[in-house]
C-alpha positions as CSV (number, residue, x, y, z in Angstrom):
1,X,13.5,24.4,-16.9
2,X,13.5,20.7,-17.8
3,X,14.6,18.4,-15.0
4,X,16.0,15.0,-16.1
5,X,15.4,12.3,-13.5
6,X,17.4,9.1,-13.5
7,X,15.8,6.2,-11.6
8,X,17.9,3.1,-11.0
9,X,16.2,-0.3,-10.8
10,X,17.9,-3.6,-10.0
11,X,17.0,-6.4,-12.4
12,X,18.4,-9.8,-13.1
13,X,20.3,-10.1,-16.4
14,X,23.0,-12.2,-17.9
15,X,26.6,-11.1,-18.0
16,X,26.4,-10.3,-21.7
17,X,23.2,-8.2,-21.2
18,X,24.9,-6.4,-18.4
19,X,27.8,-5.4,-20.5
20,X,25.5,-4.2,-23.2
21,X,23.4,-2.2,-20.7
22,X,26.5,-0.6,-19.2
23,X,27.8,0.5,-22.6
24,X,24.4,1.9,-23.6
25,X,24.0,3.8,-20.3
26,X,27.5,5.2,-20.2
27,X,27.0,6.5,-23.8
28,X,23.8,8.2,-22.7
29,X,25.4,9.6,-19.6
30,X,28.3,11.0,-21.7
31,X,25.7,12.5,-24.1
32,X,23.9,14.2,-21.3
33,X,27.0,15.5,-19.4
34,X,26.7,19.0,-20.9
35,X,23.1,19.5,-20.0
36,X,22.1,21.5,-17.0
37,X,19.8,20.6,-14.1
38,X,20.4,16.9,-14.3
39,X,20.5,14.8,-11.2
40,X,20.2,11.1,-10.2
41,X,17.9,9.3,-7.8
42,X,18.8,5.7,-7.4
43,X,16.9,2.8,-5.8
44,X,18.9,-0.4,-5.3
45,X,16.1,-2.9,-5.4
46,X,15.6,-6.6,-6.2
47,X,12.8,-6.7,-8.7
48,X,12.5,-10.5,-8.4
49,X,9.8,-11.5,-5.9
50,X,11.4,-14.8,-5.0
51,X,15.0,-13.6,-5.0
52,X,15.6,-11.2,-2.1
53,X,19.2,-10.1,-1.5
54,X,20.6,-9.9,2.0
55,X,23.2,-7.5,3.2
56,X,25.5,-10.5,3.9
57,X,25.1,-11.5,0.3
58,X,26.2,-8.1,-0.9
59,X,29.1,-8.0,1.5
60,X,30.5,-11.2,0.0
61,X,29.7,-10.3,-3.6
62,X,31.9,-8.8,-6.3
63,X,30.7,-5.2,-7.0
64,X,31.6,-3.1,-10.0
65,X,30.5,0.5,-9.9
66,X,30.4,3.3,-12.4
67,X,28.7,6.7,-12.4
68,X,25.8,5.1,-14.2
69,X,25.5,1.6,-12.9
70,X,26.2,-1.0,-10.2
71,X,26.8,-4.7,-11.1
72,X,26.6,-7.2,-8.2
73,X,27.7,-10.7,-9.0
74,X,26.0,-13.4,-6.8
75,X,26.8,-17.0,-7.7
76,X,25.8,-17.5,-11.3
77,X,23.4,-14.5,-11.5
78,X,24.3,-10.9,-12.1
79,X,22.2,-8.2,-10.6
80,X,22.5,-5.1,-12.6
81,X,21.7,-1.6,-11.3
82,X,20.1,-0.2,-14.4
83,X,19.4,3.4,-15.2
84,X,16.4,4.7,-17.1
85,X,15.7,8.3,-18.0
86,X,12.5,10.1,-16.9
87,X,11.7,13.6,-18.0
88,X,9.3,15.6,-15.9
89,X,7.5,18.3,-17.9
90,X,6.9,21.6,-16.0
91,X,3.3,22.7,-16.2
92,X,2.1,19.3,-17.4
93,X,-1.7,19.3,-17.4
94,X,-2.2,15.6,-16.4
95,X,-0.8,13.3,-13.8
96,X,1.7,10.7,-14.8
97,X,0.4,7.1,-14.5
98,X,3.0,6.0,-11.9
99,X,2.7,9.1,-9.6
100,X,6.1,10.6,-10.6
101,X,6.4,14.4,-11.1
102,X,3.5,15.3,-8.8
103,X,6.0,17.3,-6.7
104,X,8.0,19.8,-8.7
105,X,11.1,19.4,-6.5
106,X,11.0,15.8,-5.4
107,X,9.7,14.0,-8.5
108,X,9.7,10.5,-7.1
109,X,7.8,11.2,-3.8
110,X,4.6,9.2,-3.8
111,X,5.4,7.3,-7.0
112,X,5.5,3.6,-7.6
113,X,8.4,1.3,-6.6
114,X,9.7,3.7,-3.9
115,X,10.6,2.6,-0.4
116,X,8.0,3.0,2.3
117,X,8.6,5.6,4.9
118,X,9.5,4.5,8.4
119,X,7.5,5.9,11.4
120,X,10.0,4.1,13.6
121,X,13.3,2.4,12.9
122,X,12.9,-1.2,11.8
123,X,13.1,-3.9,14.4
124,X,14.8,-6.8,12.5
125,X,16.0,-9.7,14.6
126,X,19.6,-9.2,13.5
127,X,19.2,-5.4,13.2
128,X,19.4,-5.5,9.4
129,X,17.4,-8.2,7.6
130,X,16.0,-11.1,9.6
131,X,12.3,-10.7,10.6
132,X,11.4,-9.9,14.2
133,X,11.4,-13.3,15.9
134,X,11.8,-12.8,19.6
135,X,10.0,-11.1,22.4
136,X,11.3,-8.7,25.0
137,X,12.5,-11.5,27.2
138,X,14.4,-13.3,24.4
139,X,11.9,-16.1,24.0
140,X,10.5,-16.8,20.5
141,X,7.3,-14.9,19.6
142,X,4.2,-17.0,19.1
143,X,3.6,-18.2,15.6
144,X,1.3,-16.0,13.5
145,X,-1.1,-18.9,13.2
146,X,-1.3,-19.4,16.9
147,X,-2.1,-15.7,17.4
148,X,-4.8,-15.9,14.6
149,X,-6.5,-18.9,16.3
150,X,-6.4,-17.5,19.8
151,X,-7.1,-13.8,19.2
152,X,-9.0,-13.6,15.9
153,X,-11.9,-16.1,15.9
154,X,-14.7,-15.7,13.4
155,X,-17.4,-14.2,15.6
156,X,-20.2,-12.3,13.9
157,X,-20.4,-8.6,14.9
158,X,-22.3,-6.5,12.3
159,X,-22.1,-2.7,12.4
160,X,-25.1,-0.8,13.6
161,X,-24.7,2.2,11.3
162,X,-22.8,1.4,8.1
163,X,-22.9,-1.0,5.2
164,X,-20.5,-3.2,3.3
165,X,-19.9,-0.3,0.9
166,X,-17.7,1.3,3.6
167,X,-15.5,-1.8,3.6
168,X,-15.6,-2.1,-0.2
169,X,-14.6,1.5,-0.8
170,X,-11.5,1.1,1.3
171,X,-10.5,-2.1,-0.6
172,X,-11.3,-0.5,-4.0
173,X,-9.2,2.6,-3.8
174,X,-6.2,0.7,-2.5
175,X,-6.4,-2.2,-4.9
176,X,-4.5,-1.6,-8.2
177,X,-2.7,-4.8,-8.9
178,X,-2.0,-8.2,-7.2
179,X,0.1,-7.7,-4.1
180,X,3.7,-8.6,-4.7
181,X,6.5,-8.2,-2.1
182,X,9.5,-6.3,-3.2
183,X,12.6,-5.5,-1.2
184,X,15.2,-2.7,-1.3
185,X,18.6,-3.3,0.0
186,X,19.9,-0.1,1.7
187,X,23.2,0.7,3.3
188,X,22.1,-0.4,6.7
189,X,18.8,-2.3,6.7
190,X,16.4,-4.0,4.4
191,X,13.5,-1.9,3.3
192,X,10.4,-2.7,1.3
193,X,9.0,-0.9,-1.8
194,X,5.5,0.3,-2.4
195,X,4.4,-1.0,-5.9
196,X,1.5,1.4,-5.9
197,X,1.3,5.2,-5.9
198,X,0.7,7.1,-2.7
199,X,-2.2,9.1,-4.1
200,X,-5.9,8.8,-4.4
201,X,-5.4,9.3,-8.2
202,X,-7.7,6.6,-9.7
203,X,-4.8,4.4,-10.5
204,X,-6.9,1.6,-9.3
205,X,-9.1,2.3,-12.3
206,X,-6.5,3.2,-14.9
207,X,-3.4,1.3,-13.8
208,X,0.1,2.2,-12.8
209,X,1.9,2.5,-16.2
210,X,1.2,3.2,-19.8
211,X,1.6,-0.5,-20.5
212,X,-0.9,-1.5,-17.9
213,X,-3.3,1.2,-19.1
214,X,-3.0,-0.1,-22.6
215,X,-3.7,-3.7,-21.4
216,X,-6.7,-2.6,-19.4
217,X,-8.2,-0.7,-22.4
218,X,-7.6,-3.5,-24.8
219,X,-7.9,-6.6,-22.7
220,X,-9.4,-8.2,-19.6
221,X,-9.1,-6.6,-16.1
222,X,-7.9,-9.4,-13.8
223,X,-8.1,-7.1,-10.8
224,X,-11.8,-7.5,-10.5
225,X,-11.7,-11.2,-9.5
226,X,-10.6,-10.7,-5.9
227,X,-14.1,-10.0,-4.5
228,X,-17.6,-9.5,-6.1
229,X,-17.8,-5.9,-4.7
230,X,-14.6,-5.0,-6.5
231,X,-16.1,-6.2,-9.8
232,X,-19.0,-3.8,-9.2
233,X,-17.0,-0.7,-8.4
234,X,-14.5,-1.3,-11.2
235,X,-17.4,-1.7,-13.6
236,X,-19.1,1.5,-12.2
237,X,-16.1,3.7,-12.6
238,X,-15.2,2.4,-16.1
239,X,-18.7,3.1,-17.2
240,X,-18.5,6.6,-15.5
241,X,-15.3,7.3,-17.4
242,X,-17.0,6.4,-20.7
243,X,-20.0,8.5,-19.9
244,X,-17.8,11.5,-19.1
245,X,-15.9,11.0,-22.4
246,X,-19.2,11.2,-24.3
247,X,-20.4,14.3,-22.5
248,X,-17.0,16.0,-23.0
249,X,-17.1,15.2,-26.7
250,X,-20.4,16.9,-26.9
251,X,-19.2,20.2,-25.4
252,X,-15.6,20.4,-26.6
253,X,-14.5,21.2,-30.2
254,X,-14.9,18.4,-32.6
255,X,-11.2,18.6,-33.3
256,X,-10.3,17.6,-29.7
257,X,-8.0,14.6,-29.8
258,X,-9.1,11.4,-28.2
259,X,-6.2,11.4,-25.8
260,X,-7.3,14.8,-24.5
261,X,-10.9,13.5,-24.0
262,X,-9.5,10.5,-22.2
263,X,-7.2,12.5,-19.9
264,X,-9.9,15.1,-19.0
265,X,-12.3,12.3,-18.1
266,X,-9.5,10.6,-16.1
267,X,-9.0,13.9,-14.2
268,X,-12.7,14.1,-13.3
269,X,-12.8,10.5,-12.2
270,X,-9.8,11.1,-9.9
271,X,-11.6,14.1,-8.4
272,X,-14.7,12.1,-7.8
273,X,-12.8,9.4,-5.9
274,X,-11.0,12.1,-3.8
275,X,-14.3,13.7,-2.9
276,X,-15.9,10.3,-1.9
277,X,-12.8,9.3,0.1
278,X,-12.3,12.6,2.1
279,X,-15.9,13.8,2.4
280,X,-17.8,10.5,2.9
281,X,-15.6,7.6,3.7
282,X,-12.7,8.9,5.9
283,X,-15.0,10.7,8.5
284,X,-16.7,7.3,9.2
285,X,-13.3,5.7,9.8
286,X,-11.3,8.1,11.9
287,X,-14.1,10.2,13.4
288,X,-14.9,13.9,13.4
289,X,-12.2,14.8,15.9
290,X,-9.4,13.6,13.6
291,X,-11.0,15.3,10.6
292,X,-11.0,18.7,12.4
293,X,-7.6,18.3,14.1
294,X,-5.9,17.5,10.9
295,X,-7.9,20.0,8.8
296,X,-9.4,17.3,6.5
297,X,-12.9,18.7,6.4
298,X,-14.2,21.2,3.7
299,X,-13.4,24.8,4.4
300,X,-9.7,24.5,5.2
301,X,-7.0,25.6,2.9
302,X,-5.5,22.9,0.6
303,X,-2.7,25.0,-0.8
304,X,0.1,23.0,-2.4
305,X,3.0,22.3,-0.1
306,X,6.1,20.9,-1.8
307,X,7.7,19.9,1.5
308,X,4.9,17.5,2.3
309,X,6.1,14.0,1.5
310,X,3.1,11.8,0.6
311,X,5.0,8.5,0.7
312,X,3.1,5.8,2.6
313,X,4.4,4.6,6.0
314,X,5.4,1.0,6.1
315,X,3.3,0.4,9.3
316,X,0.2,1.9,7.6
317,X,0.4,-0.4,4.5
318,X,1.6,-3.5,6.3
319,X,-0.5,-3.4,9.4
320,X,-2.7,-0.5,10.3
321,X,-4.7,-0.2,7.1
322,X,-5.4,-3.9,7.2
323,X,-8.0,-3.3,9.9
324,X,-10.4,-3.5,6.9
325,X,-10.0,-7.3,6.9
326,X,-12.1,-7.4,10.1
327,X,-15.0,-5.5,8.3
328,X,-15.5,-8.1,5.6
329,X,-18.8,-10.0,6.1
330,X,-18.9,-13.8,6.0
331,X,-21.5,-13.7,3.2
332,X,-22.5,-11.1,0.6
333,X,-26.2,-11.8,0.1
334,X,-26.5,-11.8,-3.7
335,X,-27.5,-14.5,-6.0
336,X,-26.4,-12.7,-9.1
337,X,-23.7,-10.2,-10.1
338,X,-23.9,-6.4,-10.9
339,X,-27.3,-4.9,-9.8
340,X,-28.1,-7.5,-7.0
341,X,-24.5,-7.3,-5.8
342,X,-24.6,-3.4,-5.8
343,X,-27.8,-3.6,-3.6
344,X,-26.1,-6.0,-1.2
345,X,-23.1,-3.5,-0.8
346,X,-25.5,-0.7,0.0
347,X,-27.9,-2.8,2.2
348,X,-25.9,-5.5,4.0
349,X,-24.1,-4.5,7.2
350,X,-20.3,-4.6,7.3
351,X,-18.6,-6.1,10.3
352,X,-17.3,-3.9,13.1
353,X,-13.6,-3.2,13.3
354,X,-12.4,-5.5,16.0
355,X,-10.2,-8.6,16.5
356,X,-12.8,-11.0,15.1
357,X,-12.1,-12.0,11.5
358,X,-14.5,-14.3,9.7
359,X,-13.4,-17.9,9.1
360,X,-13.7,-17.6,5.4
361,X,-10.6,-15.4,5.5
362,X,-8.7,-17.3,8.2
363,X,-9.4,-20.8,7.0
364,X,-10.3,-20.6,3.3
365,X,-8.5,-17.6,1.8
366,X,-7.8,-18.3,-1.9
367,X,-8.8,-21.9,-1.3
368,X,-8.0,-24.4,-4.1
369,X,-9.9,-27.5,-5.2
370,X,-7.9,-29.6,-2.8
371,X,-9.2,-27.6,0.2
372,X,-5.9,-25.8,0.9
373,X,-6.5,-22.2,1.9
374,X,-4.5,-19.4,3.5
375,X,-5.1,-17.4,6.7
376,X,-5.2,-13.7,6.1
377,X,-4.4,-12.9,9.8
378,X,-1.3,-15.1,9.7
379,X,-0.2,-13.3,6.5
380,X,-0.8,-9.9,8.1
381,X,1.2,-10.7,11.2
382,X,4.1,-12.4,9.4
383,X,4.2,-9.5,6.9
384,X,4.7,-7.1,9.8
385,X,7.5,-9.2,11.2
386,X,9.1,-9.6,7.8
387,X,9.0,-5.8,7.3
388,X,10.7,-5.3,10.7
389,X,7.7,-3.5,12.2
390,X,8.3,-2.9,16.0
391,X,5.7,-4.0,18.5
392,X,2.3,-2.5,19.0
393,X,3.4,-0.8,22.2
394,X,6.3,0.8,20.4
395,X,3.9,2.5,18.0
396,X,1.6,3.6,20.8
397,X,4.6,5.3,22.5
398,X,5.6,7.0,19.2
399,X,2.0,8.2,18.7
400,X,2.1,9.7,22.2
401,X,-0.5,7.2,23.5
402,X,-0.1,5.6,26.9
403,X,1.8,2.3,26.7
404,X,-0.1,-0.8,27.6
405,X,1.4,-2.4,30.7
406,X,-1.1,-5.1,31.3
407,X,-3.2,-7.4,29.1
408,X,-6.2,-6.3,31.2
409,X,-5.8,-2.7,30.1
410,X,-9.2,-1.1,29.2
411,X,-7.9,-0.3,25.7
412,X,-8.4,-3.9,24.8
413,X,-11.9,-4.3,26.2
414,X,-12.5,-8.0,26.6
415,X,-9.6,-9.1,24.5
416,X,-7.0,-9.3,27.4
417,X,-7.5,-13.0,28.1
418,X,-7.0,-14.0,24.5
419,X,-3.9,-11.9,24.1
420,X,-2.4,-13.3,27.4
421,X,-3.0,-16.9,26.1
422,X,-0.3,-16.4,23.3
423,X,1.9,-13.4,24.2
424,X,4.3,-13.5,27.1
425,X,4.3,-9.7,27.5
426,X,2.2,-6.7,26.2
427,X,5.4,-5.5,24.7
428,X,5.4,-8.5,22.3
429,X,2.0,-7.8,20.7
430,X,2.1,-7.5,17.0
431,X,0.9,-4.1,15.7
432,X,-1.9,-5.5,13.5
433,X,-3.3,-7.6,16.4
434,X,-3.0,-4.8,18.9
435,X,-4.5,-2.2,16.7
436,X,-7.7,-4.1,15.7
437,X,-8.2,-5.2,19.4
438,X,-8.4,-1.6,20.6
439,X,-11.6,0.1,21.7
440,X,-12.8,2.6,19.1
441,X,-12.2,6.4,19.2
442,X,-15.3,8.5,19.7
443,X,-17.6,8.4,16.7
444,X,-15.0,6.5,14.7
445,X,-14.7,3.0,13.4
446,X,-11.1,2.3,14.6
447,X,-9.0,2.5,17.7
448,X,-6.5,5.4,18.3
449,X,-3.4,3.6,17.0
450,X,-5.1,2.9,13.6
451,X,-6.7,6.4,13.6
452,X,-3.3,8.1,14.1
453,X,-1.8,6.1,11.3
454,X,-4.6,7.3,9.0
455,X,-4.1,10.9,10.1
456,X,-0.5,10.9,9.2
457,X,-0.8,9.3,5.8
458,X,-4.1,9.6,4.0
């Protein structure tokens, strides 16, 4: 059975282009009307990073609907709900580039440009769109920068038992393309889209689309410029792919197409990354208790379950998994690239997961020649508020952890005074700040809130 999947994407076009698109789509829809097993999954999304659409805008706009499209007229721009056809091939031997069709029944689960899942209902200031701005007593929340300065100073706290490679691996397998915000406008509230896949599928090596793959194979890889360690790991896995292709070519028939050699090597690289992530990296982060409780250790059954939705939770992507920013060292001791840098990743100690973030990230992130830099903590906190993430205590309650009723709670260790200096109530604490301030779980690198977020998503 061939299932035809229609995915709707909102893009900005001119009025003339919209008319043309509607005619084209309606012609295709009419042509497909007689085919069986067709259905539509539509995502109403603003693909323009700087042009987010609010519910108020839509309520005041002129909307034209048809079975195949939605046109929303806002001022002089027309936002067109465009449909494109995607065919999932039953029994396909290889993964799609963008994560579609991994689930035989729900083809878009875990694929790119899908809304994040919600662990809790969003906490927007107006209930729909405006970022979380006020605390439980109605007073404004402290500015993200004020929280960064008071709670997240750059104190050195190297790990006793693991190296920078633990940090670098987490950044590597979650880094596919430059981070771009994207917003979906739903019927009730604003949601955000995940531009990446939800799988450990080596898309960080191969890209998220056929176009990106073609660019990476034929051009320069801009993704490696974020951090020297990323350059190393991208280089290592590209070379490993090429090594595998050569070995496969030696053992497979000489008539084997190049595309088959490429896909077989890609499949092996994906498996290698999964093995490293689940066998070596994840146990260090969440600890052995979580690995056993959620059956993530070798020996448990990994039978396919089509009811398991792998889509990433918003709180995981926007706050909890960003604990890794606290593990980045101030310096990577390497005078050259490649081999010396690899040795530094394997020898130098990462920073402990805690509330202390090195000043290079809070004062000089992406600094330009005129000494203007960003603050990664401020970005993390503001992102959480923009995404409507409820407070840290709300997530503790949802995770069946005791709510924090005092800044002096033992869960925060010695961080209570710093938290009290900026927040009016423990119920106001932002989830990123609260999660990295927690004491660690037994034999793990993170606190219980971050650990539970991992258990429910990775």
